[in-house]
C-alpha positions in Angstrom: 120.8 72.7 71.2 122.1 69.1 70.7 120.0 66.5 72.3 116.7 68.5 72.1 113.9 68.5 69.7 111.2 71.1 69.2 108.0 70.3 70.9 104.6 71.9 70.6 102.7 71.5 73.9 99.9 73.0 75.9 102.0 73.3 79.1 102.0 77.0 78.7 98.9 79.0 78.2 97.3 78.3 74.8 97.5 82.0 74.0 101.2 82.2 74.8 102.9 83.5 71.6 106.1 81.5 72.5 104.6 78.1 72.9 106.4 76.9 69.7 109.7 77.3 71.5 109.2 74.4 73.8 111.7 71.6 73.7 112.3 68.4 75.7 115.1 66.1 76.8 115.0 62.5 78.1 116.6 61.5 81.4 118.5 58.3 82.0 115.4 56.8 83.4 113.5 57.5 80.2 111.5 60.5 81.6 110.7 63.2 79.1 111.0 66.7 80.5 109.9 69.9 78.7 111.4 73.3 78.9 111.4 76.7 77.2 114.3 76.7 74.6 115.7 80.1 75.2 118.8 79.5 73.1 116.8 79.0 70.0 114.4 81.8 70.8 117.2 84.4 71.6 120.1 83.3 69.4 123.2 85.5 69.5 121.4 88.1 71.7 120.7 85.5 74.3 124.4 84.5 74.5 125.3 88.1 75.4 122.8 88.5 78.2 124.0 88.4 81.8 123.0 85.1 83.3 120.7 86.8 85.9 118.8 88.5 83.0 118.3 85.1 81.4 116.3 84.0 84.4 114.1 87.1 84.0 113.6 86.2 80.3 112.6 82.6 81.0 110.0 83.7 83.5 108.6 86.3 81.0 108.4 83.8 78.1 106.9 81.0 80.2 104.3 83.3 81.8 103.5 85.4 78.7 99.6 85.8 78.7 99.4 89.2 77.0 97.7 90.5 80.2 100.2 90.7 83.1 103.2 89.6 80.9 103.1 90.7 77.3 105.2 89.8 74.3 106.7 93.3 74.3 108.1 92.6 77.7 109.8 89.5 76.4 111.3 91.6 73.6 112.4 94.3 76.0 114.3 91.7 78.1 115.8 90.1 75.1 117.0 93.5 73.9 118.5 94.3 77.3 121.7 95.5 75.7 119.9 98.3 74.0 117.6 99.2 76.9 120.0 98.6 79.8 120.5 102.3 80.6 116.9 103.3 80.2 113.9 103.0 82.5 112.1 100.0 80.8 109.7 98.3 83.1 109.2 94.6 82.9 107.1 92.1 85.0 108.7 89.2 86.9 106.8 86.2 88.3 109.1 84.3 90.6 108.7 80.5 91.1 108.1 80.9 94.9 108.0 83.1 97.9 109.8 82.6 101.2 109.0 84.2 104.6 110.3 84.2 108.1 108.0 84.5 111.1 108.5 88.2 112.0 107.4 89.1 108.5 105.4 85.9 107.9 103.0 86.4 110.8 101.7 89.8 109.6 101.4 88.3 106.1 99.2 85.5 107.3 97.3 88.0 109.5 96.6 90.0 106.3 95.4 86.8 104.5 93.1 86.1 107.4 91.8 89.6 107.3 91.4 89.5 103.5 89.2 86.4 103.9 87.0 88.4 106.3 86.9 91.3 103.9 86.0 89.2 100.9 83.2 87.6 102.9 81.8 91.0 104.0 81.8 92.1 100.3 79.8 89.0 99.4 82.6 87.0 98.0 84.0 83.5 98.6 86.7 83.7 101.3 88.0 80.2 100.4 89.4 81.7 97.2 92.0 83.7 99.3 95.1 81.5 99.1 98.6 81.8 97.9 98.8 81.1 94.2 102.5 81.2 94.2 104.1 78.5 96.5 105.2 79.9 99.8 107.5 78.6 102.5 107.6 80.1 106.0 110.5 79.3 108.3 110.0 80.2 112.0 113.5 81.5 113.0 113.1 85.0 114.5 111.4 84.3 117.8 114.1 82.5 119.9 116.2 84.7 122.1 119.6 84.3 123.9 118.1 84.2 127.4 120.2 81.2 128.6 123.8 80.9 127.6 127.0 79.1 128.7 125.0 76.0 129.7 124.7 72.5 128.1 120.9 72.8 128.4 120.7 76.2 126.8 118.9 75.0 123.6 116.0 73.3 125.5 115.7 76.2 128.0 115.6 78.9 125.3 113.1 76.8 123.3 110.9 76.5 126.3 111.0 80.3 126.9 110.4 80.8 123.2 107.2 78.8 123.3 106.0 80.4 126.5 106.3 83.8 124.8 105.0 82.9 121.4 102.4 80.3 121.9 99.6 82.4 120.4 101.7 83.3 117.3 102.7 79.7 116.8 99.1 78.5 117.1 98.1 81.1 114.5 100.8 79.9 112.1 99.6 76.4 112.5 96.1 77.6 111.6 97.6 79.2 108.5 99.5 76.0 107.5 96.2 74.1 107.7 93.8 76.7 106.3 95.8 78.2 103.5 96.6 76.2 100.4 100.1 76.2 98.8 101.9 77.2 102.0 104.2 75.2 104.2 105.5 76.0 107.6 109.0 75.0 108.8 108.6 74.8 112.7 110.7 76.7 115.2 114.0 75.1 116.2 114.8 74.1 112.6 117.3 76.8 111.7 117.6 80.2 110.0 115.4 80.8 107.0 118.2 81.5 104.5 120.4 78.6 105.5 117.4 76.2 105.4 116.6 77.7 102.0 120.1 77.1 100.8 120.5 73.6 102.2 116.9 72.2 101.8 114.1 74.3 100.3 115.9 75.4 97.2 115.0 73.4 94.1 117.7 74.9 91.9 115.4 73.8 89.0 111.6 73.4 89.5 110.0 70.2 88.1 106.2 70.5 87.8 104.2 68.1 85.6 107.2 67.1 83.6 108.0 70.7 82.9 111.3 72.2 84.2 112.2 75.8 84.8 114.6 77.8 87.0 114.0 78.2 90.7 113.6 81.8 91.6 112.0 83.6 94.5 111.3 86.8 96.4 111.3 86.8 100.2 110.1 89.0 103.1 113.7 89.3 104.4 116.3 91.4 102.7 118.9 88.6 103.0 116.8 86.4 100.8 119.7 87.3 98.4 121.8 84.6 100.0 120.3 82.1 97.6 122.0 83.8 94.6 125.2 82.1 95.7 124.0 78.8 94.2 122.6 80.3 91.0 119.0 80.8 92.1 117.8 84.3 91.4 116.1 85.9 94.5 115.9 89.1 96.4 114.0 90.7 99.3 110.7 92.5 99.0 108.4 94.1 101.5 105.6 92.0 103.0 103.1 93.9 101.0 104.8 93.1 97.7 105.3 89.5 98.8 101.6 89.1 99.6 100.7 90.5 96.1 103.1 87.9 94.6 101.6 85.1 96.6 98.2 86.1 95.2 99.5 85.8 91.6 100.5 89.4 90.8 103.6 89.9 88.8 106.4 92.1 90.3 106.9 95.2 88.2 110.6 96.1 88.0 112.9 98.3 86.0 115.1 96.3 83.6 118.2 96.1 85.7 121.6 97.7 85.3 123.9 94.7 85.7 127.4 95.3 87.1 129.9 92.6 86.4 132.2 91.9 89.3 135.3 90.2 88.1 137.1 88.1 90.7 140.7 87.1 90.1 143.5 85.6 92.3 143.3 83.3 95.2 142.3 83.9 98.8 145.2 83.8 101.3 145.5 80.8 103.6 144.7 82.9 106.7 141.8 84.8 105.2 138.1 83.8 105.6 135.0 84.2 103.4 133.9 86.8 106.0 136.9 88.9 105.2 136.1 88.6 101.5 132.5 89.7 101.9 133.4 92.7 104.1 135.9 93.8 101.5 133.4 93.5 98.7 130.8 95.3 100.8 133.0 98.3 101.3 134.1 98.3 97.7 130.7 98.1 96.2 129.4 100.8 98.6 132.1 103.0 97.2 131.2 102.1 93.6 127.5 102.6 94.1 125.2 99.7 93.2 121.9 100.7 94.8 119.1 99.3 92.7 121.5 97.4 90.5 122.1 93.7 89.9 125.6 92.5 90.5 126.8 89.3 88.7 130.1 87.7 89.7 132.4 86.2 87.1 136.1 85.6 86.4 138.6 82.8 87.4 138.5 83.8 91.0 135.0 82.5 91.4 136.3 79.0 90.9 138.2 79.4 94.1 135.0 79.9 96.1 132.8 77.2 97.5 129.0 77.6 97.3 129.0 78.5 101.0 131.6 81.2 100.3 129.5 82.5 97.4 126.4 82.4 99.6 128.2 84.5 102.2 128.9 87.2 99.6 125.4 87.0 98.2 123.9 87.2 101.7 125.3 90.7 102.4 124.0 92.1 99.2 121.7 94.5 101.1 124.7 95.8 102.9 126.5 96.7 99.7 123.2 98.1 98.4 122.5 96.0 95.3 119.2 94.2 94.5 121.0 90.9 93.9 124.6 89.6 94.0 124.3 86.7 91.6 126.7 83.7 91.0 125.6 81.7 87.9 125.3 77.9 88.4 128.4 75.9 87.6 130.0 72.5 88.5 130.5 73.7 92.1 126.7 74.1 92.3 126.1 70.5 91.4 128.8 69.5 93.9 127.0 71.4 96.6 123.6 70.0 95.8 125.1 66.5 96.0 126.8 67.3 99.3 123.5 68.6 100.8 121.7 65.4 100.0 119.8 66.0 96.8 119.0 62.8 94.9 120.8 61.6 91.8 117.6 62.0 89.8 117.4 65.7 90.8 121.1 66.3 90.0 120.7 64.8 86.6 117.8 67.0 85.4 119.1 70.1 87.1 122.4 69.9 85.3 120.9 68.9 82.0 118.4 71.7 82.0 120.8 74.4 83.1 123.2 73.4 80.3 120.6 73.1 77.6 119.1 76.5 78.6 122.4 78.3 78.6 122.3 79.0 82.4 125.4 76.9 83.4 128.8 78.2 83.0 132.6 77.7 83.3 134.1 80.7 85.1 137.6 79.9 83.7 136.2 80.3 80.1 136.1 84.0 79.3 134.3 83.2 76.0 131.2 82.6 78.1 131.4 86.0 79.8 128.3 88.0 78.9 128.1 91.8 78.3 127.6 93.9 81.4 126.5 97.5 82.0 129.9 98.1 83.7 132.7 96.0 85.2 134.7 96.3 88.4 137.4 93.9 89.7 138.8 92.5 92.9 142.0 90.5 93.3 141.2 88.0 96.1 144.9 87.9 97.0 144.6 91.5 98.3 142.0 90.6 100.9 143.1 90.8 104.6 141.5 89.8 107.9 138.8 92.4 108.6 135.9 93.6 110.7 133.2 96.1 110.0 131.8 98.7 112.4 131.1 100.2 114.8 127.7 101.2 113.4 127.5 100.2 109.8 128.4 97.0 107.8 130.2 98.9 105.0 132.7 100.5 107.4 135.4 97.8 107.0 138.6 97.9 109.1 141.6 95.7 108.7 142.3 93.8 111.9 145.8 95.3 112.0 144.2 98.8 112.1 141.5 97.9 114.7 143.1 99.4 117.8 143.8 102.7 116.2 140.4 102.9 114.5 138.6 102.4 117.8 140.7 105.1 119.4 139.7 107.5 116.5 136.0 106.5 117.1 136.3 107.5 120.8 137.9 110.8 119.8 135.6 111.7 116.9 132.3 113.6 117.2 129.1 111.4 117.3 128.4 109.8 114.0 128.8 106.6 112.1 132.5 106.5 113.2 132.4 108.5 116.4 131.4 108.5 120.0 132.9 111.9 121.2 134.3 110.6 124.5 136.4 113.1 126.4 140.1 112.3 126.5 140.1 112.3 130.3 137.3 109.8 130.4 138.7 107.3 127.9 140.7 105.5 130.5 137.7 105.0 132.9 137.4 101.5 134.3 134.2 100.4 136.2 134.6 97.6 138.7 131.9 95.0 139.4 131.5 91.6 140.9 130.1 88.7 138.8 129.7 85.1 140.1 131.9 85.9 143.1 134.8 87.3 141.0 136.0 90.9 140.7 136.2 92.4 137.2 136.4 95.8 135.6 135.5 97.0 132.2 136.0 100.2 130.2 135.6 101.7 126.8 136.1 99.0 124.2 135.4 96.1 126.5 133.7 93.1 124.8 130.5 92.2 126.6 128.7 90.3 123.8 130.4 87.7 121.6 128.1 85.8 119.3 128.6 83.3 116.6 125.3 83.9 114.8 123.6 84.6 111.6 123.1 82.7 108.3 125.8 84.9 106.8 128.4 82.7 108.5 126.8 79.7 110.2 125.9 78.3 106.7 129.6 78.2 105.9 131.4 75.1 107.3 134.8 76.6 106.6 134.4 79.4 109.1 132.4 77.4 111.6 135.0 74.6 111.6 137.7 77.3 111.6 136.2 78.7 114.8 136.1 75.2 116.3 139.8 74.6 115.5 140.8 78.0 116.9 138.9 77.2 120.1 140.7 73.8 120.3 144.1 75.5 120.0 143.2 78.2 122.4 142.2 75.6 125.1 145.3 73.7 124.4 147.3 76.9 125.1 145.4 77.5 128.3 143.4 80.5 127.2 139.8 81.3 128.4 137.1 83.9 127.9 136.1 86.2 130.8 133.0 84.7 132.4 131.0 88.0 132.2 131.2 88.1 128.4 127.8 86.9 127.0 129.0 84.2 124.6 126.7 82.2 122.3 126.6 80.0 119.3 123.3 79.9 117.3 123.7 77.7 114.2 121.6 78.2 111.1 120.6 74.5 111.0 121.0 71.3 112.8 123.6 70.3 110.2 126.2 72.6 111.9 125.7 70.8 115.2 126.4 67.5 113.6 129.7 68.4 111.9 131.0 70.3 114.9 130.3 67.3 117.1 131.6 64.7 114.7 134.8 66.7 114.1 135.5 66.8 117.8 135.6 70.6 118.3 132.3 71.1 120.3 133.9 70.5 123.7 136.5 73.2 123.1 133.9 75.7 122.0 131.9 75.0 125.1 135.0 75.4 127.3 135.2 78.9 126.0 131.5 79.5 126.7 130.3 79.0 123.1 127.5 76.5 123.8 124.8 76.0 121.2 121.9 78.0 122.5 119.3 77.7 119.7 118.6 77.6 116.0 117.6 81.0 114.8 118.8 84.5 114.1 119.1 85.5 117.7 121.8 88.1 118.4 122.0 89.2 114.7 118.5 90.6 114.8 118.7 92.0 118.4 117.4 88.9 120.2 120.5 89.0 122.3 118.7 88.8 125.6 119.7 90.7 128.8 123.3 91.2 129.9 124.2 90.1 133.4 122.9 92.7 135.8 126.3 93.7 137.3 127.7 94.2 133.8 124.7 96.3 132.7 125.0 98.4 135.9 128.7 99.0 135.3 128.1 100.1 131.7 125.3 102.5 132.6 127.1 103.9 135.6 130.3 104.6 133.6 128.4 105.6 130.4 130.8 103.2 128.7 131.2 102.5 125.0 131.1 98.7 125.3 131.3 96.3 122.4 129.3 93.5 120.7 131.3 91.2 118.3 129.1 89.0 116.1 129.4 87.0 112.9 126.3 88.7 111.6 125.4 91.0 108.7 123.9 94.1 110.5 125.3 96.3 113.2 123.2 99.4 113.1 123.1 101.4 116.3 120.7 100.1 118.8 120.1 96.8 116.9 122.3 94.3 118.7 121.7 95.5 122.3 120.8 98.9 123.8 124.0 98.8 126.0 126.5 97.9 123.2 127.1 101.2 121.5 129.9 99.7 119.3 129.1 96.6 117.4 131.5 94.9 114.9 130.8 92.2 112.3 133.6 89.6 112.1 134.2 86.0 111.1 133.4 83.4 113.8 137.2 83.0 114.3 137.6 86.7 115.2 134.5 86.6 117.3 136.2 84.0 119.6 139.6 85.9 119.4 138.1 89.2 120.6 136.1 87.4 123.3 139.4 85.9 124.6 141.1 89.3 124.5 138.1 90.9 126.2 138.6 94.1 124.3 138.9 95.5 120.8 141.6 98.0 121.7 144.3 95.4 121.0 146.9 95.0 118.3 147.1 91.3 117.6 150.4 91.7 115.7 152.3 92.8 118.8 150.1 92.2 121.8 149.3 88.7 123.1 145.8 87.3 123.0 146.4 86.0 126.5 148.8 84.1 128.7 149.1 80.3 128.7 148.8 78.2 131.8 152.6 78.1 132.0 153.0 81.9 131.8 153.9 82.3 128.1 152.4 84.9 125.9 150.0 83.5 123.3 149.5 85.4 120.1 146.6 85.1 117.7 148.9 83.6 115.1 149.6 80.8 117.5 146.0 79.6 117.5 144.8 80.6 114.0 144.1 77.6 111.7 145.1 77.8 108.0 142.6 77.4 105.2 144.2 74.1 104.3 143.7 72.7 107.9 140.0 73.8 107.8 139.4 72.3 104.3 140.8 68.9 105.4 138.4 68.7 108.3 135.5 69.9 106.1 136.1 67.2 103.5 136.0 64.5 106.2 133.0 65.6 108.2 130.6 67.7 106.0 129.0 64.8 104.1 125.5 64.2 102.5 124.4 61.8 105.3 124.2 64.6 107.9 122.0 66.8 105.6 119.7 63.9 104.9 119.4 63.0 108.6 118.6 66.5 109.7 116.2 67.4 106.9 114.3 64.1 106.9 112.7 65.3 110.2 112.4 69.0 109.6 108.6 69.1 109.2 108.1 67.3 112.5 109.2 70.1 114.8 109.8 69.7 118.5 107.4 67.9 120.9 106.1 71.4 122.0 105.3 72.2 118.4 103.6 68.9 117.8 101.4 69.3 120.9 100.1 72.8 119.8 96.4 72.9 119.0 95.2 75.2 116.2 91.7 76.1 114.9 90.4 74.3 111.8 88.1 77.2 110.7 88.1 78.6 107.2 87.9 82.1 108.8 90.3 82.7 111.7 88.4 83.1 115.0 90.0 86.3 116.3 90.4 86.6 120.1 89.9 90.2 121.2 91.9 89.3 124.4 95.0 88.3 122.4 97.9 90.7 122.6 99.7 88.9 119.8 97.2 88.4 117.0 94.5 91.0 116.2 92.4 91.7 113.1 94.1 94.7 111.5 92.2 97.8 110.5 93.6 98.0 106.9 90.5 96.5 105.3 87.8 98.3 107.3 85.6 100.4 105.1 86.9 98.8 101.9 84.6 99.1 98.9 84.5 97.4 95.5 85.2 100.8 93.8 88.7 102.4 93.9 88.6 105.8 95.6 90.0 108.8 93.7 93.4 110.3 94.8 93.2 113.3 97.0 95.6 116.1 97.5 97.2 116.6 101.0 96.2 119.8 102.6 97.3 121.4 105.9 99.9 118.7 106.7 102.2 119.0 109.7 105.7 117.4 110.0 105.7 114.6 112.6 109.4 114.0 112.4 112.4 115.8 110.8 115.0 113.1 110.2 118.5 113.0 108.6 120.4 110.5 106.5 120.4 106.7 106.7 117.2 106.3 108.7 116.8 102.6 108.8 113.6 100.4 109.0 115.0 99.6 112.5 114.6 103.2 113.4 111.1 103.3 111.9 109.8 100.0 113.2 112.2 98.4 115.7 112.2 94.6 116.2 113.8 94.5 119.6 112.7 94.8 123.2 109.8 97.0 124.2 111.0 99.8 126.5 109.1 100.0 129.8 108.3 103.7 129.4 107.0 103.5 125.8 103.5 103.8 124.5 103.5 100.1 123.5 104.5 99.2 127.1 101.7 101.3 128.5 99.2 99.5 126.2 100.4 96.1 127.1 100.3 96.9 130.8 96.7 98.0 130.3 96.1 94.5 129.0 97.4 93.1 132.2 100.9 92.1 131.1 104.0 92.6 133.2 107.2 93.9 131.7 108.8 90.5 131.5 105.9 89.4 129.4 106.2 92.3 126.9 108.5 90.2 124.5 109.7 92.1 121.5 108.2 94.3 118.8 109.1 91.7 116.2 107.1 89.0 118.0 104.0 91.3 118.2 103.8 92.2 114.5 100.4 90.4 114.4 98.9 93.1 116.7 98.5 96.5 115.0 97.8 98.2 118.3 101.3 97.4 119.5 103.0 98.1 116.2 101.4 101.5 115.7 102.6 102.5 119.1 106.0 101.0 118.3 106.5 103.1 115.2 109.5 105.4 115.5 110.1 103.9 119.0 113.8 103.2 118.5 115.8 104.7 121.4 118.5 105.8 118.9 116.2 107.8 116.7 117.7 111.2 115.7 114.9 113.7 115.3 116.1 117.2 114.3 113.4 118.7 116.4 115.2 117.5 119.5 118.7 118.0 121.0 119.2 114.3 121.9 118.4 110.9 120.6 115.1 109.2 121.5 111.6 108.2 120.3 110.2 111.6 120.9 109.0 114.5 118.8 107.6 118.0 119.2 103.8 118.7 118.8 104.3 121.7 116.5 101.1 123.7 117.4 102.1 124.0 121.1 105.8 123.0 121.2 105.1 120.2 123.6 107.6 117.3 123.8 105.7 114.0 123.3 106.1 110.4 122.4 105.8 110.0 118.7 102.7 107.9 118.9 101.0 110.3 121.3 101.8 113.3 119.1 100.4 111.5 116.1 97.2 110.6 118.0 96.6 114.3 118.9 97.1 115.3 115.2 94.7 112.6 114.2 92.1 113.8 116.7 92.4 117.3 115.1 92.1 115.9 111.6 95.6 117.0 110.6 97.5 114.9 108.0 101.2 114.2 108.6 104.4 114.0 106.6 108.0 113.1 107.4 111.1 115.0 106.2 114.2 112.9 105.7 117.7 112.8 104.1 119.4 110.2 102.0 118.7 106.5 102.0 115.5 106.7 103.9 114.3 103.2 104.8 117.6 101.4 104.4 118.0 98.1 106.4 115.7 95.1 106.6 112.7 94.7 104.4 110.0 95.4 107.0 106.4 96.0 106.0 105.5 97.5 109.4 107.9 100.3 108.6 105.2 101.4 106.1 102.2 100.0 107.9 103.0 101.8 111.1 103.4 105.2 109.6 100.2 104.8 107.7 98.4 104.0 111.0 99.9 107.2 112.5 98.3 109.2 109.8 101.5 109.9 107.7 100.4 110.6 104.1 103.8 111.4 102.5 107.5 111.3 103.0 109.8 113.9 101.5 113.4 112.6 101.3 116.6 113.0 99.3 116.6 109.2 98.4 115.0 105.9 99.4 115.9 102.3 99.8 114.1 100.4 97.0 112.0 97.9 99.1 110.9 100.5 101.6 109.8 102.9 98.9 107.7 100.1 97.4 106.1 99.4 100.8 105.3 103.0 101.3 103.4 103.0 97.9 101.7 99.8 98.9 100.3 101.5 102.0 99.2 104.7 100.2 102.1 106.9 101.5 103.5 109.0 98.7 107.3 108.9 98.5 108.4 112.3 97.2 112.1 113.1 96.4 113.8 116.4 96.3 115.1 117.4 92.9 118.8 116.9 92.2 120.9 119.1 94.5 118.1 120.0 96.8 117.4 119.1 100.4 115.5 120.4 103.4 118.4 122.5 104.4 118.9 124.0 100.9 115.3 124.9 100.8 115.4 126.2 104.4 112.8 123.9 105.6 112.8 123.4 109.4 109.8 121.0 109.6 107.8 123.6 111.6 105.8 124.6 108.5 102.4 123.5 107.1 102.5 121.7 103.8 100.1 121.3 100.9 100.9 118.5 98.4 98.9 118.7 95.1 98.2 115.2 93.8 97.4 114.7 90.1 94.9 112.0 89.2 97.5 110.4 86.8 100.3 110.2 89.4 103.2 108.0 88.2 106.9 107.5 89.0 108.9 110.5 88.0 105.9 112.8 88.1 106.8 116.3 89.2 104.6 117.4 92.2 103.9 120.9 93.4 104.3 121.4 97.1 103.2 124.6 98.8 104.8 125.5 102.2 103.5 128.0 104.7 105.3 129.3 107.8 103.4 128.9 111.1 103.5 131.7 113.6 101.7 132.2 116.9 100.5 135.7 117.7 97.5 137.3 119.5 96.6 133.9 121.0 96.2 132.1 117.7 98.2 130.5 114.9 98.7 132.1 111.5 100.3 130.8 108.3 102.4 132.8 105.9 103.6 131.7 102.5 107.1 130.2 102.8 107.5 129.0 99.2 106.2 126.7 96.5 108.5 123.8 95.4 108.5 121.0 92.9 109.3 117.5 94.1 109.5 114.1 92.2 107.2 111.2 92.9 109.4 108.1 93.1 
């Protein structure tokens, strides 16, 4: 390319066969920066590659050592067009790893345990450190305990530290003891927003060598970073730990779907509406396991925040990544968020010279894709998604009728099966001296939350402007509705305050209550007692409205059976209305102070109004101010003492941090694979079993095995905290496996965390049944339907089953990350052959299974499974041959 010259250098490994393809450019300050010249290396083939594949290629070329990354892998990626529909495996070494504390604590626990294991085997424990740079943001611990108060932030942070002091001290030890790891303290923001606004390098600069920023993270919404042209996706904690230790990720060369955007977003439509529309569309198309790359003139209409919103919900539409290549809007965003002029110069120069910078209006730059689908942005309308899945989009105009259909329909993703005569039930209660009543469809939680939306100034300022107009019209939110605003970074607080909308949000009850995920991950805190009693007494289908990305049943709050994802503006609108059974087109939002009907259209700001405020108040100075102090943390964080030891001094009395059993009995030699004989089915599950069902993150039920364990340690129920906060204690997490109150086990007639102990037919807690099987030396398996393990990337959803003694899962299909985690924990993921299922094979789960494991087991291997029927006669059990089946190892 013009402005470059070939440069031989030892920056790459001396054995790297591509070291002759190094080039350099000179910055305006005279600094010479080196990079891999992919355009010269790849020629015409390179120009046809999707931009996301170009990042994979650069990583392979730069890291080619003929050991983990071989020259044939480089050729495979360069020949993506020929191999795109095959099953070609290639390695990928990302530039960094990002973690949040729910998944980061168990990762650091594993590192600490690995140091102990290495020492016990006679090795040097100081060698156990991340090789790949890692950033850990503490954002999942704060809960919405205190709301609707000006001191809510400080009060919730105090409670957060009281609950999590041991965890935070442990993380401080990790920050000091482990090299190449940084910790962003609690109270700083949500990991993905902090990543977007601050941690992202866009282009790495190391020793005068530049290369693309890329990452994997222990949270499925790591994909948000793709909105600014940085390739990244979520992996399980086990895979992330391997990456941190220098192991390349092995992946199938991706099928890349090109998603062409045309048209212009309407003036009353938000980025949330766009992403909910895309989510439903891509779910229908089918993109599980695929890369999605956005292109077309419509992309030019979207800000980086808008693009990041779309990339954030990539797990909800099922793809591995939703990638937007870097363009001039990327540079504008980097400037807006306070990156230096020097950074901006080398980032833009490198991206252009390497062919990773594009003009979306120039179709000549469009690469070749595996397939192409299209969306006209002008067709997008105001939308919500729910009541139980993010892909179930509903136009706002259809919301009233849709909720009615959900009440009428049988229990399922779109049904609650409420008898017609009960649908009009109203339950009275008294709250703060006032009389209220609620019924089916009443809103009891209204939360502006989640990085999906709080990272986007347009929807946050839009919510503020809507609140201003609502107050000016004399509207209010019922006082019993649990309202909250939890921004993804301190930047949001600045621009809401400077633009003058904060007082109006607070008058509606939307006080800032903390900086973290909060309601979106189930940290919604308790509802007011009178409200909770009314819901339970009336068995009501009440509603949570949130600007989040997940609304799986049981996730947001145990008492909100219907949960809807919506823009921050609609979150406020439905809070004012107090119900979702409203048609905003013909029913008023409320009544003004002078008795006039006020409709939603009267208070809804236009896109042009919002953009004018954004241009004035979202400026680089506020990003620099906030992030200049991010490493300091709060005074509570600064005052925390942490050990200085090389090996972590485990405290056996701790109920948060314990040395896990995974490395006990480890030897230097790899043990041979063993077949699974005489296995019983612990659970017989259906479709769409999420990692929330397998390993919940929310509150610990008082009658659960985990609660009994914590009580035996001297804790009271108010001290139990959540499963997510106790992921550093394997004793809690094993007992919390399959503890979701909404678990649907085919052995049982109703939902709940129970199962049947097959030999006797007893109904037991899942953990207790597994413990009895373990005492008897019986291995366990799980039967499941489609999409087993969908939802958040959660390593305890594999670690927990392993601790219960589960050796294999037999399902119709798997979510990618969870399947990888199962393999990492030694659980075999088996898949029925095409067209088969448990029902088609007449499997009830009450059989005994033998799984014959070949020594050369590999993905796609056909495995023989023998099934015997169990009967009880003459006082003892007998097995009779049921059948022999062939399943696929995935």
